[in-house]
N, C-alpha and C positions, 0 to 999 in steps of 0.2 A: 585662857587655858581650856582645852577641849575635854569633854567627858567621853566615856565609852559610848554613850548613846549618840553623841554628836558625830563620832567617828564612824558609826554604822551607816552604810549607804541607805538613802531614803527609799529607793526603789529596788526591787529584786534584780533589775538589769537596766541597761541604758545604752545610749541616750534615748530618751523618750521625747518625741516631737509633739509639742502642744500647738496644734494647728487649727486655724479657723479665722473668723472675722472679728468684729468689734467685741464680741463676748470674750474671746480669748485674750484680745489685746487689753481689755479693761481688767480682766482677771489678773494678768501679769502685772499691770500697773498697781493693782491693789496689794499684791503680795510679791514684790520683786525678789525678795530673798529666796523664795521657793524655786525660782526659775534661774538662779544665778550659778548653780553648780554644774559640774561636768556631766551629770546624768540627765539634764534637762535642756531642751532647746525651745525657746519661745518664738513661735512664728504665727502669731495672730496679727492680721492686718485689717484695721478698721475700714469699713466700706466695701469689702470684697464680697462679690457674689459667689455662689457655689461653683459657677463656671470658672471664675478667676482662680478659685482655690484648686479646682481640679487640674488646671493648667500647670500649676507649680508644685503639686504634691510629689510627683515622682522625682523631680529635680531636687526638692528639699530633702527627701528621704536619702537620695544618693549623696547630696552635699554634706549632710551631717551624720551619715552613717546610722540613721535611726533604726533602732530595734523595737521601739514601741511608738504608738501613735494615739494621742487623745484628740478627737475630732469633734468640733461643734461648728455647724454652718447653717445657713438659711435665714438667720435673723435679719441680716442686712439686705437680703433679697426682698423680704416681706415688709420690712419697716422703713426702708429708705425712701419710698415714694417715688423713686426714679423711674421705675419700669413696672410692668404688670406681670409679676412672676406667676408661674403655673406649677401645680403639683408635679406634672409630668416632667417639666424641665429640671426642677430641683431634685426629683427622684433619680433622673438620668445621671445627674452630676454625682450624687451620692453613690449610685451604683458603680460608676467608673472609679471613684476614689476608693471604695471598699475593695473592688477588684484589684486595683493597683497595689494596695497594701497587702492583700492576700498573695498576689503573685510574687511580691518581694519579701515574703515571709516576715512581715512586720506585725507584731501583736497589736491589736487595735481595739480601742474603746471609742464608741460613738455616743455622744451625749445628746439628750433631747434639747430642742430650742427652748430657752427659758420662757415661761409664760408672760403674758401681758394682761393688764386690766383693760378689758374692752371698753369700759366706760371712761377711761382716762382721755383727756384732750389729745394727748400724744398719739392715741390710737385712732382718732377720727379719720374716716375715709380709707383706712388701710385694711387689707385682707387678713385680719387677725385669725379667722377660722383656719387659714392655711397652716398656721403653726401646729395646731392639733393634728391636721391631716399628715403633715410631714413626720411628726413624732410617731403617729400610729404606724406609718410605713416603716420607719426605722425600728420600732419595737418588734414588728412582725418579720422583718427581713434581715436585720443585721447578722443574726446567727448563721444564716445561710452563707455568708461571706467570711465566716470565722471570726466575726467581731462580737464584742460584748456591748450591749445597749445599757447606758446609764440613764435612768429615768429621774431627771432633776425636778420634775413636777412633784415628786413625792415629798420634797422638802421645800419647794418654792411656791407651790400653788395652793389655793383654797380648795374647798370641796367642790366648787363650781368650775375649777380650772383657771381662775384668774390669779394674777400675781398677788401674793400676800402684801398688804399695805406696809408691814414692817420691813419689807425687803426692797422698797423702792420709794423714791421721793416724788416721782411723777407718774407712777403707774406703768411706765414703759421700760426704763432702764433700771438695772439692779444697782442698789447702793452698797456701801461697804458691808452691811449686815447680809445682804443678799449674796454678794460674792463670797463671803465667809461660809455661808451655808452651802453654796455650790462647791466651794473648795473642799469642804469636809466630806461631802458625798463623793466627790471625785477621788480624793485620796483613799477613802475606804475601798473603792473599787480597784484602784491601781496597786494597792499594797495588800490586797486580800491574800490569805494563805493559798498556796498552790499556783499562784501566777508565775509563769515561767516564760522565758524567751522561746520563740519559735525558731527552730534550726532548719536551714535548707538541706535537702537530701544531697548526697554526693552526685556529681554530674560530670560528664565528659567535657573536654575543651570545647567541642562544637556546641554542646548543649549550653555551656556557659556563654558562648558568643551569641547564641540565639536568644538567650534570656536578656543579655545586654541590649540586643537590638530591639527586643520587645519593650524594654525599659524606655527606649527612645521613640516608640511608636506614637505616643501622644503628641509628639512634635510635628506630626503630619497633619495636624488639625486643619480641616477645610475652611474654618471660619477665618483663619488668618493667612491661609495659603490656597486661595480659591483659583481654579484654572482661569487664566487670562491670556488673550491672544498676544503673541510675539514676545511676551516676557515671562512665560511659564505660569506665573501665579501672582496674585495680589490679595488684599483683604476681600472677604465676601461682602458685597454691598448690603448694608443694613445690620450685619453682624457687629458685635462689639468687642473692643479690646480694653479690658479693665473698665468696662462700663461706657466707653466712648464708641459710638457707632462709626463704621467706615462709610464714606460717602458713596454716591452712585457709581463711582469709578473704582472703588475698592481702596481708597486712601483715607488717611486720618485727617480730613479737613472738615471744618464746620459745614461748608458747602463746596460742591465740586468747582474746580477752576473753570473760568469762562474762556471760551475760545478767543474772544476779543479782549485785549487788555484795556481796562478803563484808562481814560486820559489822565495823565499825571501819576499813575501807579508805578512804583519801582518794584518790578516783579522778580522775586527771588524764589528759586525752587531748590528744595533740599532733598537729595536722593540718598538712600542708605538702607540699612537692614533694621533689625528689631531695636537697636539702640536709638534709632531715629524716632520711633513711635512710642517708646517707653516714657512714662512720666505720670500716668494716672488720669490726666485730662489734657486737653489740647494745649492749654497755656503752659503746662509744665514740661511738655516735650521739648527737645532741642530746638526745632523750628519755632515753636511758640515763644520760647525764651529769646531766641535770636531776634524775632520781630520786635519784642518789647524793648530789648537793648538798643536796637537800631533806632527805633522811634525816640527813645529817651535821649539818644545821642544826637538828635536833630534831624534824622531822616524820616520825617513824618509820612512820607509817601510809601514807606516800605511795607510790602505785603509778602509774607513768607508762606509758601505752600509746602505741605509735607507729602513727599512721595517716597517715604520709607516703606519697604516691603520686607516683612519678616523672613529671614533665612536666604535672602537673595545675595548672589555673588556679583562681582564687578561686571562680568559679562552681561548678566541680566540688567544691571543698572544702565550699562551703556546702550543696550537695546531699547530700554525704556526711554532714555533721552532721545535717541535717534528716531524711534517709531512714533513717539507721542509728544514728548515735552518740548521739543525744539519748535513745534508749531504754535506754542503758546506765547511766543515773543518774550522770552525771559530776558531780564537785564543781567542776571548772574545765576549760575547753577553751582551748588555746593554738593560734592559727592564724598560720602564717608564709607570707607571699605577696608578690607584687609582680613579681618578675623574669619568671616564666613567662608571666604575662599580657602582658608587653611583647615578649619576644623570640621566643616561639613563632609569633605571626602573621607575623613577618618572614620566617620560613623555611617554615612548614607552613601549616595552614589559615588563610587570611588574614582570615576573618570574625571580627570582634571578639566576644569572649565565648565562642567555640566551643572545645571541646577540640581539641588540636593535630592529632589524626588523624581528626577527624569527617568531613572531606571524603573520606578514603580509604574509611572504612566505608560511607558513603552511595554512593560511586561503584561500589565492588565489589558491593554488594548489588544496586544497580540493574542492573549489567551482567549478573550471573548469574541474577537472579530476576525480571526484567521479562518477564512471560508474553506481552507483545505484541511482543517482539523476540527472534527465534530465533537471533541471531548468536552469543550466548554458548555455545550448544550446538554450534556449528559451527566456531568459530575455533581451538579447541585452544590457549588462551591460554598463551604461554610466559612465562618470567620477564622477558625483555626487553620483551615486549608489555605485561606487567603494569606495568612501570615507565612505559612510554609512556602507558598509559591513565591512570595516576595523575597523571603530570606534565601531561598535557593538561588534566585537570580543574583542577589547581592554576593553570595559566595562565588558564583561563576565569574562575575565581573571583577571581583578582587583578584582572582587568580589570573584573569586575562590581562589586567593592567599592572600587575606586580605591586599590589597594594603594600604600602609601608617600605618599599625598597628605595634606595637613593635616587634611582631614575624616576620613580613615581613622584617623589618629593620635588625634584627639579622641574618636572612637567607641570606640577601645580603652580609653581612660581612663574613659569614661562607663560601660562595662560593668563595669569594675573597681569603680567607685563604687556601681553598683547592687548588686553582690554584697556589698560591705561594709555597705551599708544593710540588706540582708537579714540579715546577721549580727547587727546591733544589735537587730533585731526578734526574732530567734531567742533571743538572750540574755534579752531582757525577757519574752517569752511563756512561756519554760520556766524562768525564774528561775535560769539557769546562768551563772556568770561566764565571759565570753569575752574573751580578750585577743587583739586583732587586731594583728599586728606586720608592719610594712613591713620586709622582710628586708634584711640587709647586702648591699652591692654594692661591687665594685671601683671603680665610678664615683666614689665619695666618698672614696677613699683618696688622701691627698696624696703619700705617699712610695712610689713604685712601683719595684719591682725590674725588672731587664731582662726577665725572663720575664713579669711582670705587664703591662709596657707593650706586649707583643705578643699579648694574648689575643684581639683582634678587630680588624676593619678600622675605618678612620676613620669611614666613613659610618654603619656600624652603631652605633658608640659614640656618635656625635653624636645619632642617633635615640634611643638608650637614655637619654642624658643629658637630652634634652628631655622624654621621657616620665616619667622618674623624678622630675624636678622637679615635674611635675604631681601625681604620686602623693604626694610629700612635702608639697605644699601642701594636698592633700585630707586627708591624715592629720593634719596640724596643725590644720586646721579641725575635723575630727571630734573630736580630743582637746580642743580649746577648747570646743566645744559640749557635749561630754560627754552624748550622748543615752543615756537609760537608765543613768545613772551608777552605780547600785547594782550592775549586772551587766556593763556593757560598758566595755572599756578600749581605746583606740587608742594605739599606740606606734610611733614611728619609730626603727628601729635601722639605717637605711641607712648612717649614718656612724659606727657604733660602732668601726670600725677606721680612722677618719679620720687619726689621728696615729701609727698604728703603723708603725714603720720596717722591721720584719722582713717578709720575704716572707710573704704571707698567702693570697692567692687564686691558684688555678690555672686559673680561667676567670672569667666575669663574676660568678658568685655562689657558687661552691664554694670553701671555705677549708679550711685545714689543721687538725690536731689542737689545737695551742696556741690558735688562734683559736676553734675550736669550744668549748674550755673557757671562754674569755672570754664568748662568747655565751651558753653554758649558765648561767653564774653570774648574768648579768644577767637572763635569762629566769626562772630559779628565784626570784629576788627578786621579780619582777613577779607570778609565780604566788602566792607566799606573801602578797604584799600584797592580791591579789584575793580570796584565801580569807579573809583577816582581815577585809576590808571586808564581804564577804558575811555572815560570821558575826556581826559586830558589829551589822549593821543589821537582821538578821532579827527579834530581839525588839522593836526600836524600831518597825519597820514594823507589827508586830502591835499594838503599843500605840496607834499613831496611828490604825489602822483602828477600834479599839475606841472611842477618844475621838470620832472623827468620826461614828460611828454608821452605819446603813445608808445607802447611796447612794439618792438619789431620781431 
């Protein structure tokens, strides 16, 4: 039976996003009941750097409709020992996150990184002083971004700044008592008298659209979409995706693929979008899992290379295969596509079949290098003016192509079909088995969790549903016709999670590790089948040519 005190909301408004790295993840694990109500959303992910956090903050705020944000980050950058973090890089990430929260009118509290005992064995060889430097910057600058700084050192640290022995069992990580002290200080700040929600001012329809576009500006990140010849973009060599560096070619492989295939290697190339490179480390990505499954199934020679490119459409994937990958003597190529072709034109470049950022590249190049227009040398373009320049070009193109009209929707599907037909021809002309897969989507999942039901707006989901139905019909037609059947396979996996009751998707197309294993198992079986068909028919094809004799 509830009491009046229990019925009273815990916070003055919500939902509040509890966002961060292992500190937040462990805080939630210590007090799960605090984060189970409708006013709270727990989004701490152990092992994440501030760069990783910055990449997902805007989407998390939008996904959960957050009106408040409690942020702690930087601990895993400094204490993981995986890289050499710098104050400048961590500060830059915090600056971006605080700006994002301010721009989205989200009430923000940013907490200090919990202290560490520098004499503890767990701290040996780690840049512990960086914790104090980051905290000092947050203390001095958080208010400039409309955020409140919570100094957890006041309750967790000794007079010398080390972690109090009572709050840790190893001098590095907080124990239950440490998290209880942190939680009490946090709750005092979040429930203090006078804390209110921040309300966005009234705005015009165009201003609202501009703000929405600005919300998506972070997805233009050059670390994951670096200009690359013939394919528009790939990963930036040496930059990281969830802590895993891109290789010298901009792909998520431990080492770049060699031009000459080693003797005895069964070379499999996986081409796709961000769903292909997600997973946290190489072994957990779809290609990494496929390689493990193939080898466990007896194909010891299998070597699977990851050529996923975040935000790429099928036309880009086809150009990647034609311009680069076909020269690597692949034994099979797996292509996963569909969603990017549909949802990128809704938000970014509206021209069907274009890379999502092509309009930005063209507009900026024209602005700075038009020798007939001297304004670029005179205007001293600011970041705000840059956004305006890009947004105005977006509006112009939307009007030009009839954005969101029935004809525009049909043209998007048509360009996808053209790219798929090019794939069939590539597979035939080069004699390489290509498996073209319509990727899984939340649109076809029957049992949605509360989080899954809130991944996008109704109008956007209705658009995607219409368009996906067209891609499903096209894929079914392609599978039935079976063009170049010796080398090409069309496969619809849009509904592979149709009857799965567990939470699976965290947006339209990205899914969790258990679901990734399910998809990898099915894809490995398809690859094995394609390899078997190709090998079985090679002697038969040679025999038929001999019996037919020379063509006239």
